[in-house]
KEFIVEX-176307 format. One record per residue (C-alpha): residue number from 1; chain; x, y, z. Coordinates in Angstrom, 3 decimals. Example, Ala and Ser with C-alpha at 12.3 -4.5 7.8 and 13.67 -1.06 7.14 Angstrom:
! KEFIVEX-176307
(1,'A',(12.300,-4.500,7.800));
(2,'A',(13.670,-1.060,7.140));
//
This chain:
! KEFIVEX-176307
(1,'A',(119.889,113.642,116.511));
(2,'A',(118.022,116.386,114.631));
(3,'A',(114.730,114.456,114.441));
(4,'A',(114.575,114.098,118.215));
(5,'A',(115.506,117.761,118.598));
(6,'A',(112.660,118.757,116.269));
(7,'A',(110.245,116.484,118.096));
(8,'A',(111.276,117.933,121.461));
(9,'A',(110.678,121.374,120.041));
(10,'A',(107.107,120.382,119.210));
(11,'A',(106.711,118.922,122.713));
(12,'A',(107.814,122.196,124.276));
(13,'A',(105.483,124.172,122.013));
(14,'A',(102.512,122.131,123.268));
(15,'A',(103.612,122.205,126.915));
(16,'A',(104.413,118.497,127.128));
(17,'A',(107.094,117.180,129.458));
(18,'A',(107.150,113.623,128.101));
(19,'A',(105.800,111.623,125.190));
(20,'A',(104.910,107.968,124.583));
(21,'A',(105.476,106.743,121.015));
(22,'A',(103.624,103.562,120.031));
(23,'A',(103.301,103.821,116.238));
(24,'A',(105.992,101.533,114.815));
(25,'A',(106.733,103.840,111.845));
(26,'A',(107.174,106.845,114.137));
(27,'A',(109.437,104.725,116.319));
(28,'A',(111.607,103.928,113.321));
(29,'A',(111.685,107.570,112.274));
(30,'A',(112.705,108.859,115.706));
(31,'A',(114.977,106.024,116.860));
(32,'A',(116.234,104.167,113.786));
(33,'A',(114.893,100.838,115.090));
(34,'A',(113.226,98.759,112.353));
(35,'A',(111.780,95.904,114.415));
(36,'A',(108.074,95.198,114.715));
(37,'A',(107.625,95.444,118.497));
(38,'A',(108.648,98.459,120.584));
(39,'A',(107.603,101.634,122.338));
(40,'A',(109.461,104.831,123.177));
(41,'A',(109.442,107.340,126.005));
(42,'A',(110.860,110.764,125.199));
(43,'A',(111.552,113.688,127.543));
(44,'A',(113.472,116.927,127.092));
(45,'A',(116.643,115.076,128.094));
(46,'A',(116.178,111.371,127.411));
(47,'A',(114.862,109.019,124.726));
(48,'A',(114.367,105.352,125.608));
(49,'A',(113.463,102.579,123.185));
(50,'A',(111.814,99.616,124.875));
(51,'A',(111.692,96.231,123.161));
(52,'A',(112.216,92.560,123.999));
(53,'A',(114.991,89.972,123.872));
(54,'A',(114.309,89.043,120.225));
(55,'A',(115.517,92.481,119.153));
(56,'A',(118.356,93.027,121.637));
(57,'A',(121.243,92.908,119.180));
(58,'A',(119.294,94.558,116.357));
(59,'A',(118.127,97.470,118.488));
(60,'A',(121.582,98.253,119.834));
(61,'A',(122.954,98.170,116.284));
(62,'A',(120.256,100.368,114.747));
(63,'A',(119.332,103.116,117.204));
(64,'A',(120.535,106.647,116.675));
(65,'A',(122.959,108.352,119.011));
(66,'A',(121.097,109.661,122.011));
(67,'A',(118.584,106.802,122.159));
(68,'A',(118.906,104.337,125.053));
(69,'A',(117.783,100.738,124.533));
(70,'A',(115.925,98.930,127.300));
(71,'A',(115.206,95.210,126.942));
(72,'A',(112.188,94.058,128.937));
(73,'A',(110.567,90.618,129.226));
(74,'A',(107.123,92.203,129.425));
(75,'A',(105.302,93.684,126.462));
(76,'A',(106.593,97.078,125.382));
(77,'A',(103.480,98.992,126.477));
(78,'A',(103.526,97.566,129.979));
(79,'A',(107.212,98.358,130.240));
(80,'A',(106.803,101.964,129.094));
(81,'A',(104.254,102.345,131.883));
(82,'A',(107.132,102.159,134.373));
(83,'A',(108.486,105.419,132.984));
(84,'A',(105.058,107.044,133.105));
(85,'A',(104.639,105.918,136.732));
(86,'A',(107.733,107.780,137.796));
(87,'A',(107.019,110.913,135.754));
(88,'A',(104.903,113.668,137.255));
(89,'A',(104.575,115.980,134.243));
(90,'A',(102.242,116.222,131.256));
(91,'A',(102.773,113.190,129.028));
(92,'A',(101.540,113.079,125.468));
(93,'A',(100.552,109.906,123.655));
(94,'A',(99.614,109.093,120.073));
(95,'A',(95.829,109.228,119.916));
(96,'A',(95.716,107.352,116.611));
(97,'A',(97.941,104.505,117.762));
(98,'A',(97.355,103.718,121.439));
(99,'A',(94.372,101.407,121.967));
(100,'A',(91.768,102.649,124.432));
(101,'A',(92.195,99.611,126.709));
(102,'A',(95.949,100.256,126.861));
(103,'A',(95.334,103.927,127.581));
(104,'A',(93.023,103.062,130.483));
(105,'A',(95.619,100.767,132.046));
(106,'A',(98.363,103.347,131.670));
(107,'A',(96.213,106.202,132.892));
(108,'A',(95.288,104.262,136.049));
(109,'A',(98.931,104.053,137.067));
(110,'A',(100.174,107.411,135.743));
(111,'A',(101.348,109.988,138.251));
(112,'A',(101.040,112.858,135.780));
(113,'A',(98.465,113.763,133.121));
(114,'A',(98.132,111.783,129.887));
(115,'A',(97.330,114.027,126.906));
(116,'A',(96.047,112.675,123.569));
(117,'A',(97.937,114.206,120.623));
(118,'A',(97.480,113.662,116.895));
(119,'A',(100.103,113.933,114.165));
(120,'A',(103.093,115.091,116.228));
(121,'A',(105.673,112.880,114.515));
(122,'A',(103.734,112.545,111.247));
(123,'A',(104.063,116.284,110.568));
(124,'A',(107.823,115.966,110.837));
(125,'A',(107.816,112.892,108.597));
(126,'A',(105.942,114.736,105.853));
(127,'A',(109.083,116.700,104.878));
(128,'A',(111.864,114.371,103.802));
(129,'A',(115.576,115.031,104.181));
(130,'A',(118.087,114.220,101.468));
(131,'A',(118.729,110.690,102.706));
(132,'A',(115.040,109.868,102.803));
(133,'A',(114.503,111.219,99.288));
(134,'A',(117.435,109.146,98.039));
(135,'A',(115.875,106.003,99.507));
(136,'A',(112.477,106.726,97.971));
(137,'A',(114.191,107.452,94.654));
(138,'A',(115.906,104.059,94.778));
(139,'A',(112.598,102.359,95.634));
(140,'A',(111.032,104.099,92.626));
(141,'A',(113.949,103.061,90.414));
(142,'A',(113.548,99.417,91.451));
(143,'A',(109.796,99.648,90.831));
(144,'A',(110.518,100.969,87.335));
(145,'A',(112.896,98.081,86.702));
(146,'A',(110.294,95.543,87.819));
(147,'A',(107.774,97.011,85.373));
(148,'A',(110.298,96.829,82.537));
(149,'A',(111.022,93.170,83.319));
(150,'A',(107.350,92.338,83.721));
(151,'A',(106.165,93.787,80.413));
(152,'A',(108.293,91.294,78.485));
(153,'A',(106.620,88.394,80.305));
(154,'A',(102.955,89.348,79.980));
(155,'A',(100.717,87.402,77.608));
(156,'A',(96.990,86.752,77.145));
(157,'A',(95.656,83.915,79.276));
(158,'A',(97.574,84.868,82.408));
(159,'A',(95.349,85.386,85.420));
(160,'A',(95.439,88.533,87.512));
(161,'A',(96.820,86.572,90.448));
(162,'A',(99.604,85.144,88.276));
(163,'A',(100.614,88.649,87.200));
(164,'A',(100.519,89.876,90.813));
(165,'A',(102.609,86.918,91.985));
(166,'A',(105.210,87.648,89.325));
(167,'A',(105.321,91.318,90.309));
(168,'A',(105.797,90.397,93.972));
(169,'A',(108.562,87.943,93.116));
(170,'A',(110.418,90.558,91.072));
(171,'A',(109.964,93.216,93.760));
(172,'A',(111.428,90.938,96.413));
(173,'A',(114.346,89.712,94.330));
(174,'A',(115.230,93.175,93.024));
(175,'A',(114.819,95.031,96.343));
(176,'A',(115.488,92.317,98.911));
(177,'A',(112.368,93.260,100.836));
(178,'A',(108.641,92.651,100.794));
(179,'A',(106.425,94.794,98.529));
(180,'A',(105.331,98.156,99.909));
(181,'A',(101.665,97.067,99.882));
(182,'A',(99.366,94.396,98.494));
(183,'A',(99.884,94.497,94.734));
(184,'A',(96.859,95.494,92.661));
(185,'A',(96.161,93.856,89.299));
(186,'A',(92.756,94.472,87.718));
(187,'A',(91.757,93.570,84.151));
(188,'A',(88.826,94.133,81.816));
(189,'A',(85.688,95.337,83.656));
(190,'A',(87.490,94.797,86.986));
(191,'A',(89.844,97.668,86.109));
(192,'A',(86.945,99.917,87.147));
(193,'A',(87.760,98.934,90.752));
(194,'A',(90.552,101.311,91.900));
(195,'A',(91.833,98.948,94.628));
(196,'A',(90.804,95.572,93.261));
(197,'A',(92.422,92.505,94.778));
(198,'A',(93.856,90.225,92.064));
(199,'A',(91.473,87.465,91.044));
(200,'A',(91.691,84.241,89.051));
(201,'A',(90.207,85.995,86.032));
(202,'A',(92.174,85.183,82.834));
(203,'A',(93.274,88.308,80.985));
(204,'A',(91.848,88.450,77.470));
(205,'A',(92.653,90.359,74.321));
(206,'A',(90.965,93.746,74.418));
(207,'A',(91.396,94.119,78.187));
(208,'A',(92.879,97.085,79.952));
(209,'A',(95.085,95.848,82.814));
(210,'A',(95.885,98.219,85.686));
(211,'A',(98.872,97.303,87.880));
(212,'A',(99.692,99.219,91.069));
(213,'A',(102.781,98.141,93.031));
(214,'A',(105.886,99.372,94.804));
(215,'A',(109.290,98.331,96.069));
(216,'A',(110.741,99.053,99.513));
(217,'A',(114.329,100.222,99.840));
(218,'A',(115.896,100.608,103.302));
(219,'A',(112.450,101.091,104.799));
(220,'A',(111.109,103.614,102.254));
(221,'A',(108.348,102.918,99.746));
(222,'A',(107.876,103.337,96.046));
(223,'A',(104.398,103.381,94.484));
(224,'A',(103.670,103.235,90.763));
(225,'A',(100.650,102.455,88.604));
(226,'A',(100.647,101.660,84.924));
(227,'A',(97.791,100.542,82.688));
(228,'A',(98.460,98.449,79.570));
(229,'A',(96.160,96.952,76.944));
(230,'A',(96.225,93.354,75.742));
(231,'A',(95.933,93.406,71.948));
(232,'A',(94.909,96.409,69.883));
(233,'A',(93.002,99.152,71.746));
(234,'A',(89.703,100.557,70.610));
(235,'A',(89.309,104.247,69.851));
(236,'A',(87.446,104.660,73.146));
(237,'A',(90.261,102.993,75.082));
(238,'A',(92.820,105.280,73.445));
(239,'A',(90.700,108.351,74.246));
(240,'A',(90.265,107.390,77.914));
(241,'A',(93.930,106.493,78.305));
(242,'A',(95.148,109.732,76.745));
(243,'A',(92.768,111.757,78.925));
(244,'A',(94.299,110.248,82.074));
(245,'A',(97.888,110.735,80.877));
(246,'A',(97.196,114.335,79.854));
(247,'A',(95.486,115.025,83.189));
(248,'A',(98.529,113.710,85.009));
(249,'A',(100.788,115.878,82.858));
(250,'A',(98.696,118.937,83.745));
(251,'A',(99.217,118.131,87.423));
(252,'A',(102.919,117.373,87.079));
(253,'A',(103.446,120.648,85.215));
(254,'A',(101.443,122.677,87.722));
(255,'A',(102.216,121.342,91.206));
(256,'A',(104.662,123.423,93.218));
(257,'A',(105.499,124.321,96.787));
(258,'A',(103.050,126.700,98.415));
(259,'A',(99.854,125.364,96.861));
(260,'A',(97.345,123.307,98.820));
(261,'A',(96.456,119.668,98.303));
(262,'A',(93.080,120.877,97.027));
(263,'A',(94.693,123.119,94.422));
(264,'A',(96.985,120.328,93.261));
(265,'A',(94.074,117.908,92.974));
(266,'A',(92.114,120.408,90.865));
(267,'A',(94.836,120.504,88.198));
(268,'A',(93.965,116.968,87.099));
(269,'A',(90.347,116.857,88.254));
(270,'A',(89.316,119.915,86.237));
(271,'A',(90.944,118.466,83.126));
(272,'A',(89.127,115.140,83.493));
(273,'A',(85.830,116.867,84.288));
(274,'A',(86.113,119.090,81.220));
(275,'A',(86.261,115.938,79.105));
(276,'A',(83.096,114.525,80.568));
(277,'A',(84.526,112.060,83.097));
(278,'A',(84.371,113.980,86.364));
(279,'A',(82.035,111.408,87.922));
(280,'A',(84.495,108.655,87.003));
(281,'A',(87.388,110.102,89.048));
(282,'A',(86.310,109.497,92.626));
(283,'A',(89.539,109.368,94.644));
(284,'A',(92.132,111.979,95.474));
(285,'A',(94.973,112.842,93.126));
(286,'A',(97.665,111.529,95.457));
(287,'A',(99.183,111.048,98.889));
(288,'A',(102.443,111.385,100.745));
(289,'A',(105.021,108.625,100.465));
(290,'A',(107.772,107.559,102.841));
(291,'A',(108.116,104.933,105.556));
(292,'A',(104.459,104.197,104.828));
(293,'A',(102.928,103.987,101.395));
(294,'A',(100.101,106.293,102.509));
(295,'A',(101.061,109.233,104.711));
(296,'A',(100.714,113.014,104.706));
(297,'A',(100.143,115.213,102.847));
(298,'A',(97.037,114.341,100.835));
(299,'A',(96.214,115.731,97.400));
(300,'A',(92.423,115.707,97.496));
(301,'A',(89.437,117.893,96.661));
(302,'A',(88.853,119.012,100.259));
(303,'A',(92.391,119.005,101.607));
(304,'A',(93.983,122.282,102.676));
(305,'A',(97.452,120.875,103.532));
(306,'A',(100.114,123.186,102.105));
(307,'A',(102.750,121.481,99.964));
(308,'A',(106.279,122.269,101.126));
(309,'A',(109.703,121.613,99.593));
(310,'A',(110.913,118.125,100.470));
(311,'A',(107.506,116.485,100.517));
(312,'A',(107.228,113.361,98.361));
(313,'A',(103.794,112.638,96.906));
(314,'A',(102.138,110.418,94.334));
(315,'A',(100.289,111.869,91.344));
(316,'A',(97.711,109.316,90.206));
(317,'A',(94.622,110.440,88.311));
(318,'A',(92.249,107.795,87.024));
(319,'A',(89.026,107.169,85.148));
(320,'A',(86.845,104.224,86.219));
(321,'A',(83.707,103.306,84.272));
(322,'A',(81.543,100.596,85.876));
(323,'A',(81.092,97.545,83.660));
(324,'A',(83.655,98.824,81.166));
(325,'A',(87.004,99.160,82.920));
(326,'A',(89.407,101.857,83.919));
(327,'A',(92.795,103.534,83.657));
(328,'A',(95.175,104.907,86.297));
(329,'A',(98.702,106.269,85.845));
(330,'A',(100.833,107.056,88.897));
(331,'A',(104.264,108.581,89.493));
(332,'A',(106.235,109.519,92.630));
(333,'A',(107.466,113.114,92.767));
(334,'A',(109.434,115.413,95.070));
(335,'A',(107.867,118.826,95.688));
(336,'A',(110.299,121.651,95.039));
(337,'A',(110.031,125.442,94.964));
(338,'A',(109.519,125.725,91.221));
(339,'A',(107.651,122.501,90.550));
(340,'A',(108.171,118.784,91.084));
(341,'A',(110.985,116.355,90.358));
(342,'A',(109.698,113.051,89.026));
(343,'A',(111.284,109.931,90.530));
(344,'A',(109.357,107.557,88.245));
(345,'A',(110.633,106.967,84.720));
(346,'A',(108.510,104.130,83.284));
(347,'A',(107.014,104.893,79.882));
(348,'A',(103.495,106.261,79.628));
(349,'A',(102.845,105.352,76.012));
(350,'A',(99.936,102.910,75.826));
(351,'A',(101.755,99.570,75.729));
(352,'A',(100.101,96.882,73.621));
(353,'A',(100.704,93.387,74.980));
(354,'A',(100.677,90.372,72.676));
(355,'A',(100.537,92.339,69.409));
//
């Protein structure tokens, strides 16, 4: 399997003879197994997935060719320790995933050296193959469809939590899976909170409402944000909304393979700053998207990651004014040599609800 071959190439380049995988998303990427409990041990010749009886049939059905399944009554970390015991070489482990207490137990029984490594599998995951892009595209398409269905149901008096519950219901029925993350719905002054949890606040006429949500399709995430207004917008609301949409367009038109995350971020940030709202755009322009809703690369003011063809990222500028409200617009795009290909098709005209 080409992913294991690539991973083994990275192991060889860092002088590692074996590797323990504990991050469940990296396990899925390298083995195909989609269960919630497992570990892996990979060498230059072998790849073993260790899980328990609950996942026996599922694991054997899902794993890629070249991955052996081992069912163990003990927890997966204890079981993977058996392989480490019998292995005398340099063994890497995921520094960001393995708990320190688990590391200490494993290190006490290891015959070889345990080496902390960061980002080994994540760097491979950052560049998507055609099948992965197709799955993200379908997740984005379902997310678009949910927004289209939702807009026809919105009306003043609904609470944020009611809107979020309806979004989640539509995501699950349309995609057959749980939402990619906890749905964000923020209205009125609360729209100034970029990651607000939905509240019981009733949505009133004159409110901006920001909704951030995503479907999951065959393990891969979509992520979209749209902001609508209930009733007729004020001139200030129109000006802020158009600034965000135009800033996103500047980024979408300018992002291409070879630039850094910092350079991509500046395309929208400079536009917003030039219109007097630089202090109101405090987060990065976007992030990688795949098996997780937040993964590499990052589009941010201090990030030097180079964008490469096949990376899928979000583009989501925003303006957030405390006590007043806010606007965010977000699309999912594939980085290509000459630009980006947008996977999100929902309208960006300022939709007026209840007019």
